[in-house]
C-alpha positions as CSV (number, residue, x, y, z in Angstrom):
1,M,129.7,120.0,111.1
2,G,127.9,118.3,108.7
3,S,131.1,117.2,106.7
4,F,132.3,116.1,109.8
5,L,129.2,113.8,110.1
6,L,129.6,112.5,106.4
7,I,133.1,111.2,107.0
8,F,132.1,109.9,111.0
9,L,129.3,108.1,109.5
10,V,131.7,106.1,107.3
11,L,134.6,105.7,109.0
12,F,133.3,105.2,112.7
13,P,131.8,101.6,111.9
14,M,135.1,100.5,110.3
15,A,136.5,101.6,113.4
16,G,134.1,99.7,115.8
17,A,134.8,96.8,114.1
18,I,138.7,96.7,115.0
19,V,137.8,97.6,118.4
20,S,135.2,95.2,118.6
21,Y,137.4,92.0,117.2
22,I,140.2,93.1,119.6
23,T,137.6,93.0,122.3
24,G,136.1,89.9,121.5
25,R,139.4,88.1,121.9
26,N,139.5,88.4,125.3
27,H,135.6,89.1,126.7
28,K,132.7,88.1,124.5
29,S,130.1,89.7,126.4
30,A,131.9,93.3,126.1
31,R,132.6,92.7,122.4
32,D,128.4,92.5,122.2
33,W,128.0,95.9,124.0
34,V,130.9,97.6,121.9
35,V,129.1,96.6,118.8
36,L,125.5,97.6,119.9
37,A,127.3,100.9,121.0
38,V,128.6,101.6,117.8
39,T,125.0,101.2,115.7
40,V,123.7,103.2,118.5
41,V,126.0,105.9,118.1
42,E,125.8,105.8,114.2
43,L,121.9,106.2,114.7
44,F,122.5,109.2,116.6
45,G,124.9,110.6,114.3
46,A,122.6,109.7,111.2
47,L,119.9,111.7,113.1
48,M,121.9,114.8,113.6
49,L,123.0,114.9,109.6
50,V,119.3,115.5,109.4
51,N,119.9,119.0,110.7
52,F,122.4,119.7,108.1
53,P,120.7,119.2,104.4
54,G,123.2,120.1,101.5
55,A,126.6,119.5,103.5
56,S,129.1,118.0,101.2
57,L,132.6,116.8,101.3
58,Q,135.5,116.2,98.9
59,L,138.3,114.4,99.9
60,E,141.3,114.7,97.1
61,G,143.4,111.9,95.9
62,V,142.2,109.7,98.3
63,C,141.5,106.3,96.1
64,G,143.5,107.7,93.4
65,L,140.5,109.9,91.9
66,G,139.3,111.0,95.2
67,I,135.8,110.6,96.6
68,S,133.1,112.7,97.6
69,F,130.3,112.7,100.1
70,Q,126.6,114.7,99.9
71,A,123.7,114.9,102.4
72,D,120.3,115.8,100.6
73,G,117.1,114.6,101.2
74,F,117.1,111.3,99.8
75,R,120.4,110.4,101.1
76,M,119.9,111.5,104.8
77,V,116.5,109.3,104.6
78,M,118.5,106.0,103.5
79,A,121.4,106.7,106.0
80,L,118.9,107.0,108.7
81,L,117.3,103.9,107.7
82,T,120.3,102.2,107.2
83,A,121.4,103.0,110.6
84,A,118.1,102.2,112.2
85,V,117.8,99.0,110.4
86,W,121.2,98.0,111.4
87,M,121.1,98.6,115.3
88,M,117.7,96.9,115.2
89,T,119.1,93.9,113.8
90,T,122.0,94.1,116.3
91,L,119.3,93.6,119.0
92,P,118.4,90.3,118.6
93,S,122.0,88.8,117.2
94,K,123.3,88.2,120.8
95,S,120.5,85.7,121.4
96,Y,120.6,84.2,118.0
97,F,124.5,83.9,117.9
98,A,124.7,82.9,121.8
99,H,125.8,79.0,120.9
100,A,127.2,80.0,117.4
101,R,130.6,79.6,116.2
102,N,132.9,82.9,114.5
103,R,130.9,85.7,116.1
104,N,133.9,87.9,116.3
105,R,134.3,87.2,112.7
106,Y,130.9,88.2,112.0
107,Y,130.5,91.2,114.1
108,F,133.9,92.6,112.4
109,F,132.6,92.4,109.1
110,L,128.8,93.2,110.3
111,L,130.6,96.8,111.2
112,L,132.6,96.8,108.3
113,A,129.6,96.8,105.9
114,L,127.7,99.2,107.9
115,G,130.4,101.8,107.1
116,S,130.8,100.6,103.7
117,T,127.1,101.0,102.9
118,M,127.0,104.5,104.7
119,G,129.6,105.5,101.8
120,I,127.3,104.2,99.1
121,F,124.3,106.0,100.1
122,L,126.1,109.4,101.2
123,S,128.4,109.3,97.8
124,A,127.8,112.0,95.5
125,D,129.8,110.5,92.6
126,L,129.7,107.2,90.9
127,Y,133.5,106.2,91.5
128,T,132.6,106.9,95.4
129,T,129.4,104.6,95.1
130,F,131.8,101.7,93.2
131,I,134.6,101.9,95.7
132,F,132.3,101.7,99.1
133,F,129.8,99.1,96.8
134,E,132.8,96.7,96.3
135,M,133.8,96.7,100.2
136,M,130.0,95.9,101.0
137,S,130.0,93.3,98.9
138,F,133.1,91.6,100.0
139,A,132.1,92.4,103.6
140,S,128.7,90.6,103.4
141,Y,129.8,87.8,101.5
142,V,131.1,86.5,105.1
143,W,127.3,86.7,106.1
144,V,126.5,84.0,103.7
145,V,129.2,81.8,104.6
146,Q,129.1,82.3,108.1
147,E,127.7,78.7,108.9
148,E,130.6,77.0,106.6
149,T,128.1,74.3,106.0
150,P,128.5,72.8,102.3
151,E,125.0,74.8,101.5
152,A,126.2,77.9,102.8
153,I,129.6,77.5,100.9
154,R,128.1,77.0,97.8
155,A,125.8,79.7,98.3
156,S,128.5,82.0,99.2
157,K,130.2,81.0,95.8
158,S,127.4,82.2,93.8
159,Y,127.1,85.4,95.8
160,L,131.1,86.1,95.6
161,T,131.1,85.1,91.7
162,I,128.0,87.7,91.1
163,G,129.7,90.5,92.8
164,V,133.1,90.0,91.3
165,L,131.7,89.8,87.9
166,G,129.3,92.5,88.7
167,G,132.0,95.1,90.0
168,L,134.2,94.2,86.9
169,V,131.4,95.0,84.6
170,T,130.2,98.0,86.5
171,L,133.9,99.3,86.4
172,M,134.1,99.0,82.7
173,G,130.7,101.1,82.2
174,I,132.0,103.5,84.6
175,F,135.3,104.1,82.5
176,L,133.0,104.3,79.4
177,L,130.8,106.9,81.3
178,Y,133.3,109.5,82.2
179,H,134.9,109.1,78.8
180,L,131.7,110.1,77.2
181,A,129.9,112.6,79.8
182,G,133.3,113.9,81.2
183,T,132.0,113.5,84.6
184,L,131.1,111.0,87.6
185,Q,129.5,113.9,89.7
186,M,125.9,112.9,90.2
187,D,124.6,116.7,90.1
188,A,126.3,117.3,86.4
189,L,125.1,113.6,85.3
190,R,121.8,114.6,83.9
191,D,123.1,117.7,81.7
192,A,126.1,116.0,80.9
193,C,124.8,112.9,79.7
194,L,122.1,114.9,77.8
195,A,125.0,116.5,75.9
196,V,126.2,113.1,74.7
197,A,125.6,112.7,71.1
198,D,126.5,108.7,70.9
199,R,123.4,107.6,72.5
200,G,124.5,103.9,71.7
201,M,127.7,104.1,73.5
202,L,125.6,106.1,76.4
203,Y,123.5,103.3,76.3
204,A,126.5,100.4,76.2
205,A,127.7,102.6,79.4
206,G,124.6,102.4,81.2
207,G,123.7,99.0,80.7
208,C,127.4,97.8,81.9
209,I,127.0,99.9,85.6
210,L,123.6,98.8,85.6
211,F,124.8,95.2,85.6
212,G,126.4,95.3,88.8
213,F,123.8,97.2,90.8
214,A,121.3,95.3,89.3
215,A,122.8,92.1,90.5
216,K,122.9,93.1,93.9
217,A,119.4,94.3,94.1
218,G,118.3,90.7,92.7
219,M,116.7,91.9,89.5
220,F,116.0,89.2,86.5
221,P,118.2,87.8,85.0
222,L,120.8,88.2,87.9
223,H,118.7,87.1,90.7
224,F,120.0,83.5,90.7
225,W,121.9,83.9,93.9
226,M,119.6,85.5,95.9
227,P,117.5,82.7,97.1
228,N,120.3,80.6,98.4
229,S,122.0,83.1,99.8
230,Y,119.4,84.4,101.9
231,T,118.4,80.9,103.0
232,Q,121.6,80.3,103.9
233,A,122.9,83.1,105.7
234,P,121.9,84.0,109.4
235,A,118.7,85.7,110.1
236,P,119.9,88.9,111.2
237,A,122.8,88.8,108.5
238,T,119.4,88.2,105.9
239,A,117.6,90.9,107.4
240,L,120.5,93.0,106.6
241,L,120.9,91.9,103.0
242,S,116.8,92.1,102.1
243,A,116.2,95.5,103.8
244,V,119.5,97.5,103.4
245,L,122.3,95.8,100.9
246,S,119.5,95.2,98.1
247,K,118.6,99.3,98.5
248,A,122.3,99.5,97.8
249,G,121.5,98.0,94.5
250,I,118.3,100.0,93.8
251,F,120.4,103.2,94.7
252,G,123.1,102.3,91.7
253,V,119.6,101.5,89.7
254,L,118.4,104.6,90.5
255,V,121.7,106.7,89.8
256,V,121.7,105.3,86.0
257,S,117.9,105.8,85.5
258,C,117.4,109.2,86.9
259,D,120.8,110.8,86.0
260,V,122.2,109.1,83.3
261,F,118.9,108.2,81.4
262,F,116.6,111.5,82.6
263,R,113.4,110.6,81.7
264,D,114.4,108.5,78.7
265,A,111.2,106.4,77.7
266,D,113.4,103.8,76.2
267,W,115.4,103.2,79.0
268,G,112.2,103.2,81.3
269,M,110.6,100.5,79.2
270,L,113.7,98.3,79.6
271,I,113.8,98.6,83.3
272,L,109.7,98.2,83.5
273,I,110.0,94.7,81.8
274,L,112.9,93.7,83.9
275,G,110.7,95.0,86.7
276,V,107.9,93.2,86.1
277,V,109.6,89.7,85.2
278,T,111.6,89.9,88.3
279,M,108.0,90.7,90.3
280,L,106.2,87.8,89.0
281,L,109.0,85.3,89.3
282,G,109.7,85.9,93.0
283,A,106.4,85.7,93.6
284,I,105.9,82.4,91.8
285,L,109.0,81.1,93.4
286,G,107.7,82.4,97.0
287,I,104.4,80.2,96.2
288,F,106.2,77.0,95.7
289,S,109.1,77.5,98.4
290,I,108.3,75.1,101.5
291,N,111.1,76.6,103.4
292,L,110.0,80.0,105.3
293,K,113.4,81.7,104.5
294,R,113.3,80.7,101.1
295,T,110.0,82.0,100.7
296,L,110.8,85.2,102.3
297,A,113.9,85.5,99.8
298,C,112.0,85.0,97.1
299,S,109.4,87.4,98.4
300,S,112.4,90.0,98.4
301,M,113.0,89.5,94.8
302,S,109.3,90.1,94.1
303,Q,109.4,93.0,96.2
304,I,112.6,94.4,94.4
305,G,110.5,94.1,91.0
306,F,107.6,96.2,92.0
307,I,110.2,98.7,93.1
308,L,111.8,98.4,89.7
309,V,108.3,98.8,88.2
310,G,108.2,102.3,89.5
311,V,111.7,103.1,88.2
312,G,110.8,102.5,84.7
313,M,107.4,104.2,85.2
314,Q,109.4,107.2,86.1
315,G,111.2,106.9,82.7
316,L,108.1,106.6,80.5
317,L,106.3,109.2,82.5
318,G,108.5,112.1,81.9
319,A,107.6,115.0,83.4
320,H,104.6,113.4,84.9
321,N,106.3,110.5,86.9
322,Q,105.6,112.2,90.7
323,T,103.3,109.3,91.5
324,A,105.9,107.1,90.3
325,V,108.5,108.8,92.3
326,Y,106.8,109.0,95.2
327,G,106.0,105.1,95.0
328,T,109.6,104.2,94.3
329,V,110.7,105.7,97.3
330,L,108.2,104.8,99.7
331,H,108.2,101.1,98.5
332,M,112.1,101.1,99.5
333,I,111.3,102.3,102.9
334,N,108.4,99.7,103.5
335,H,110.3,96.8,102.3
336,S,113.2,97.4,104.3
337,L,110.7,97.7,107.5
338,I,108.6,94.6,106.7
339,K,111.6,92.5,106.0
340,L,113.1,93.4,109.1
341,I,110.5,92.0,110.9
342,L,110.1,89.1,109.2
343,F,113.6,87.8,108.6
344,V,113.9,88.5,112.4
345,V,111.0,86.2,113.3
346,A,112.4,83.4,111.0
347,G,115.4,83.8,113.2
348,V,113.4,83.5,116.3
349,I,111.4,80.6,115.0
350,F,114.8,78.8,113.8
351,T,116.6,79.3,117.2
352,K,114.0,77.6,119.4
353,T,113.3,74.5,116.4
354,G,116.5,74.2,114.6
355,S,114.3,74.3,111.4
356,L,112.3,76.3,108.5
357,D,110.7,73.5,106.8
358,L,107.0,74.4,106.9
359,N,106.1,71.0,107.7
360,E,108.5,70.5,110.6
361,I,107.5,73.9,111.9
362,R,104.0,73.8,111.7
363,G,101.9,75.0,114.4
364,W,105.1,76.3,116.2
365,G,103.5,80.0,116.5
366,R,100.2,78.6,118.4
367,G,100.1,80.5,121.6
368,K,102.5,82.8,121.0
369,P,100.3,86.3,120.7
370,L,103.0,88.9,120.4
371,L,105.4,86.8,117.3
372,M,101.8,86.2,115.5
373,V,100.7,90.0,115.2
374,V,103.7,91.1,114.7
375,F,104.1,88.6,111.4
376,L,100.9,89.6,110.5
377,M,101.6,93.2,110.4
378,A,104.7,92.8,108.5
379,A,102.4,90.3,106.2
380,V,99.6,92.7,105.8
381,G,101.9,95.3,104.9
382,V,103.7,93.6,102.5
383,G,100.7,92.3,100.7
384,G,99.3,95.7,100.3
385,I,96.4,95.4,102.6
386,P,94.6,99.0,103.1
387,L,95.5,100.9,106.6
388,W,99.2,99.7,106.3
389,S,101.9,101.4,104.7
390,G,102.5,99.0,102.3
391,Y,99.0,99.4,100.4
392,I,100.1,103.6,100.3
393,S,103.4,102.8,98.3
394,K,101.8,100.0,96.1
395,T,98.6,102.3,95.6
396,L,101.1,104.9,93.9
397,L,102.9,102.6,91.8
398,H,99.5,101.4,90.5
399,E,98.2,104.9,90.1
400,S,101.5,105.7,88.1
401,I,100.4,102.7,85.4
402,V,96.9,103.7,85.5
403,E,98.1,107.3,84.7
404,Y,100.3,106.2,81.8
405,I,97.7,103.8,80.6
406,E,95.0,107.2,80.1
407,I,98.0,109.3,78.4
408,L,98.8,106.3,75.9
409,E,94.9,105.8,75.2
410,Q,94.8,110.0,74.4
411,Q,97.5,109.5,72.0
412,G,95.4,106.9,70.3
413,G,96.3,103.5,72.3
414,A,97.4,101.9,75.7
415,G,99.3,99.0,74.0
416,L,100.4,96.3,76.2
417,M,100.1,98.7,79.3
418,P,96.8,96.9,80.5
419,A,98.5,93.8,80.8
420,V,101.2,95.2,83.0
421,E,98.8,96.7,85.1
422,W,97.0,93.3,85.5
423,L,100.5,91.5,85.9
424,F,100.7,93.9,88.5
425,L,97.8,93.2,90.5
426,I,98.1,89.2,90.1
427,A,101.6,89.9,91.4
428,G,99.9,91.6,94.5
429,G,97.7,88.7,94.8
430,M,100.5,86.0,94.8
431,T,102.1,88.3,97.5
432,L,99.2,87.6,99.6
433,A,98.8,84.0,98.8
434,Y,102.3,83.1,100.0
435,M,101.9,84.8,103.2
436,T,98.9,83.3,103.9
437,K,100.5,80.2,103.4
438,L,103.6,81.0,105.9
439,F,100.7,82.7,108.5
440,V,98.7,79.8,108.7
441,A,101.5,77.2,108.6
442,V,103.1,78.4,111.5
443,F,100.7,80.1,113.7
444,V,96.9,78.3,112.7
445,E,97.2,75.1,111.8
446,K,98.6,72.0,114.4
447,N,101.6,70.0,113.4
448,P,100.9,66.8,112.2
449,S,102.6,65.1,114.7
450,G,100.2,66.3,117.3
451,K,103.0,67.4,119.5
452,E,102.2,70.9,121.2
453,P,104.7,73.8,120.9
454,A,106.7,74.5,123.7
455,R,105.5,77.0,126.2
456,G,107.7,79.6,128.1
457,V,110.0,82.5,127.1
458,Y,110.9,81.9,123.4
459,M,112.1,85.6,122.7
460,D,114.2,88.0,124.7
461,K,113.0,91.4,125.5
462,P,115.1,93.6,123.3
463,T,113.8,91.2,120.1
464,A,110.3,92.0,121.4
465,V,110.7,95.6,121.8
466,M,112.4,96.0,118.6
467,L,109.8,94.0,116.5
468,S,106.8,95.8,118.1
469,V,108.3,99.2,117.3
470,A,108.8,98.3,113.7
471,A,105.2,96.8,113.4
472,L,103.8,99.9,114.8
473,T,105.5,101.9,112.6
474,L,104.0,100.0,109.5
475,L,100.7,100.5,110.9
476,G,101.6,104.4,111.9
477,F,103.0,105.1,108.4
478,G,99.7,103.7,106.7
479,L,96.9,105.3,109.1
480,F,98.8,108.6,108.5
481,A,100.0,108.6,105.2
482,H,99.9,112.3,104.5
483,G,101.6,113.3,107.4
484,T,104.5,110.7,107.2
485,M,105.2,108.8,104.1
486,D,104.4,111.8,101.7
487,K,106.8,113.8,104.0
488,I,109.3,111.5,103.4
489,A,108.8,111.1,99.9
490,E,108.9,115.0,99.5
491,V,112.3,115.4,100.7
492,S,113.5,112.6,99.0
493,R,112.1,113.3,95.1
494,S,114.6,115.8,93.9
495,F,117.3,113.0,94.1
496,L,115.2,111.1,91.6
497,G,114.0,114.2,89.4
498,G,110.6,114.4,90.6
499,D,108.5,117.3,91.0
500,A,106.0,117.9,93.5
501,L,102.6,116.1,93.5
502,E,99.7,118.4,92.1
503,H,97.1,117.4,93.9
504,S,97.1,114.9,97.4
505,V,96.6,111.3,96.9
506,Q,93.5,109.9,98.0
507,Y,94.5,106.9,99.2
508,F,91.4,105.4,100.6
509,S,88.9,106.4,97.6
510,W,87.1,103.8,95.9
511,T,89.3,103.6,92.5
512,N,92.5,103.2,94.6
513,L,90.6,100.1,96.9
514,Q,89.5,98.8,93.8
515,G,93.2,97.7,93.2
516,A,93.5,96.3,96.6
517,L,90.5,94.5,96.8
518,I,91.5,92.7,92.9
519,S,94.8,91.7,94.6
520,L,93.3,89.9,97.6
521,A,90.3,88.4,95.6
522,I,93.5,86.8,93.6
523,G,95.5,86.2,96.1
524,A,92.4,84.1,97.9
525,V,91.7,82.1,94.7
526,L,95.7,81.5,94.8
527,Y,95.7,80.3,98.2
528,F,92.5,78.2,98.3
529,G,93.1,76.9,94.7
530,V,96.8,76.4,94.3
531,V,98.4,76.1,97.7
532,R,95.8,74.2,99.6
533,L,94.8,71.8,96.5
534,L,98.0,71.6,94.4
535,L,100.9,72.1,96.7
536,M,99.4,70.0,99.4
537,K,99.4,66.2,99.8
538,K,98.4,63.4,102.2
539,D,101.5,61.5,103.7
540,A,101.6,58.0,104.8
541,D,99.9,58.7,107.9
542,G,97.1,60.7,106.0
543,N,98.0,64.1,107.2
544,R,98.2,66.7,104.7
545,V,101.7,68.4,104.2
546,Y,103.4,70.8,102.1
547,V,105.1,69.5,99.0
548,D,107.8,71.4,97.1
549,R,106.4,71.0,93.3
550,W,108.9,73.0,91.6
551,P,110.4,71.1,88.6
552,R,114.4,70.3,89.2
553,W,115.1,71.5,85.7
554,A,113.6,74.9,86.2
555,D,116.8,75.6,88.8
556,L,118.3,78.5,86.9
557,E,121.8,78.4,88.6
558,K,122.2,74.4,88.4
559,M,120.8,74.2,84.8
560,V,122.1,77.7,83.2
561,Y,124.5,79.8,85.5
562,R,126.7,77.4,86.8
563,P,127.5,75.6,83.2
564,L,127.7,79.2,81.4
565,L,130.3,80.4,84.3
566,Q,132.4,77.2,84.4
567,G,132.5,77.3,80.4
568,L,133.7,80.8,80.3
569,A,136.0,80.2,83.1
570,F,137.3,77.2,80.5
571,V,137.4,79.5,77.8
572,G,139.4,82.1,79.5
573,A,141.8,79.3,80.8
574,F,142.4,78.2,77.3
575,C,143.1,81.9,76.1
576,A,145.5,82.5,79.2
577,R,147.3,79.5,78.3
578,V,147.4,80.5,74.5
579,V,148.9,83.8,75.7
580,A,151.1,81.9,78.2
581,S,152.8,80.2,75.3
582,I,153.2,83.0,72.9
583,A,154.7,84.8,76.1
584,D,157.5,82.4,76.4
585,W,157.9,81.8,72.5
586,V,158.7,85.3,72.4
587,I,160.7,85.6,75.1
588,G,162.8,82.7,74.1
589,L,163.3,84.2,70.8
590,V,164.3,87.2,72.4
591,H,167.0,85.5,74.8
592,R,168.1,83.6,71.6
593,L,168.8,86.9,69.7
594,V,170.5,88.7,72.6
595,Y,172.4,85.8,73.6
596,Q,173.9,83.8,70.7
597,K,175.6,81.4,72.8
598,A,174.4,78.1,72.2
599,P,172.3,76.1,74.9
600,Q,174.7,73.8,76.8
601,T,174.4,70.2,78.5
602,V,176.0,68.7,81.2
603,E,177.1,65.4,81.1
604,P,175.3,63.7,84.4
605,K,177.3,62.1,87.0
606,T,177.5,58.4,87.5
607,N,175.4,58.2,90.3
608,E,172.8,60.8,88.6
609,V,169.7,59.3,87.3
610,F,167.6,61.4,84.7
611,G,165.0,58.6,83.5
612,A,165.1,58.0,79.8
613,Y,167.5,61.0,79.3
614,S,171.3,60.8,79.2
615,K,171.8,64.4,79.7
616,Q,170.3,67.2,81.5
617,P,169.4,70.1,79.4
618,V,170.6,73.3,81.3
619,H,168.9,75.9,79.4
620,R,164.7,75.9,80.0
621,G,162.1,77.8,79.5
622,I,162.6,81.5,80.7
623,V,159.1,81.7,81.8
624,G,157.5,78.8,82.4
625,E,155.0,78.3,85.1
626,T,156.6,81.0,87.5
627,L,156.0,84.3,89.0
628,A,157.9,86.2,86.3
629,Y,154.7,85.3,84.0
630,E,152.2,86.6,86.0
631,L,154.2,90.1,86.8
632,L,155.0,89.9,83.0
633,L,151.4,89.7,81.9
634,Y,150.2,92.5,84.7
635,G,152.8,95.2,83.5
636,A,151.6,94.5,80.0
637,G,148.1,95.2,81.2
638,V,149.2,98.2,82.9
639,V,151.3,99.5,80.2
640,A,148.2,99.0,77.9
641,T,146.1,100.9,80.4
642,L,148.1,103.8,81.0
643,L,148.5,104.1,77.1
644,Y,144.9,104.0,76.8
645,L,144.3,106.8,79.0
646,L,147.2,108.9,77.8
647,L,145.9,108.7,74.2
648,Q,142.3,109.8,75.5
């Protein structure tokens, strides 16, 4: 039964995608019910899988090398989280897309992405992970381009570019890893990689694999696609991109960090540095942004940085990485639930106002207590306020940094780690600052125009129920952390290579509360000293409005990444043209050597005009700009690949 559930969770949504598309061609309402039914059944299947720990499935010959699935604690947690979030985002989708175009297309790729994401989280080897990761990337691309506006098309190009490049580099790393370790099975990678003598090549393989997964997660410097893509995608899709698909990228990062480089301090330091930069840069962008969804997108980037800090600390702490392991797992779950709430709320606001600009939606949430409460619950959760679940995971991550500082001090010096601790606390303060900005702008301040927000029904009942359940879950996890969150981390830790906690963490001790209070104080200073004073100004009517003061030259996508990719494309096209010319010359030479008959010419008829030429040549380039040239290069590449594999 367990093996059946593994393949069912992957293939059932894909079959449901076909059924929903066919149904939607004739009956839109029936299509909506089919999609919801598929997600409900998927959630039920994920719940049943919990009863079959250790279930596995190997499908020999599928996709050439075969694919394999496994259900352990962490995989089951992620499968259950994926199914739950997918179902919960489907509920508000009906009202969100009530007047939208291309709904059939959206739902088709929605379910395809669900099956692909399940394939990632249940995969037992990196080859299987890669296959479904690429399927997920192409399916979710349609979400970004859904609105088909110029901005959406531009954002989707960046999304697809980073997906394709990341996939190619990751595949290269997987080939190299298999050559070095002799296996791609996750259970065998730790021992196999520890035995690899050429550490330099192993780091090269790990770096290539990291490239693709980190790009999907939004890790610096591969983050440039995230703010625009999250902003342009429909709100339910953005909720999935942030809550689930980014965790698919983290899943790959965990496999590389916890299996390929198990307790490797050097690798851990690399991930820590990238995580700290991602954490800070996302928070800074969030403070400057004046668009609701863009701010939440930058927040997602920052929170991914917090998770990566936990991944890095696992490698640095080695055998003492328990708090880092627990904090990493729990912050992944917390971030998923929090961003589910926040992006769905953003969708509710957008459907009623048609805008996400803070100056235009200012005060719209006044008089809407339910929406205000659920948004506030998510805001304080992501800010790490005590009593909410975000505080639990951030406390564990902070404690892992403190533990490493103590270990270093016992060895003679803490180095730069105290600075890392302060950057962690400052990033937490930045989170509170930009979330306070959003909450005050939407739910507290009055609109400068003086127009009162519309009264009446602004949210359907399914959406209200979903948001309420998710918000109460955040509070319940925070209040009863030992009975809920600790148990989730406990069943997940073996995947990350962590041991059980030696003692129960006193989450509400004064030592742990101090970190939260420091971040709270920093957040207050940043909000009143930066947001209110520097990022607002008076308009022509004397009203204070939010202004975007982020310098245009600091747009890395526009100033760095796009010119770089265009330059690489030019170089690639030039090299291809050179290769094409060489191929033409070689084939032409062979033709002359084999066929000694001299080229013939034909006298033109009197009624034929050949411009300045008096004769029309019969002998022309054999290859030219034809399909034969493409096939020739493709065949040469296949032969070269086969020769490489045979020689190895």
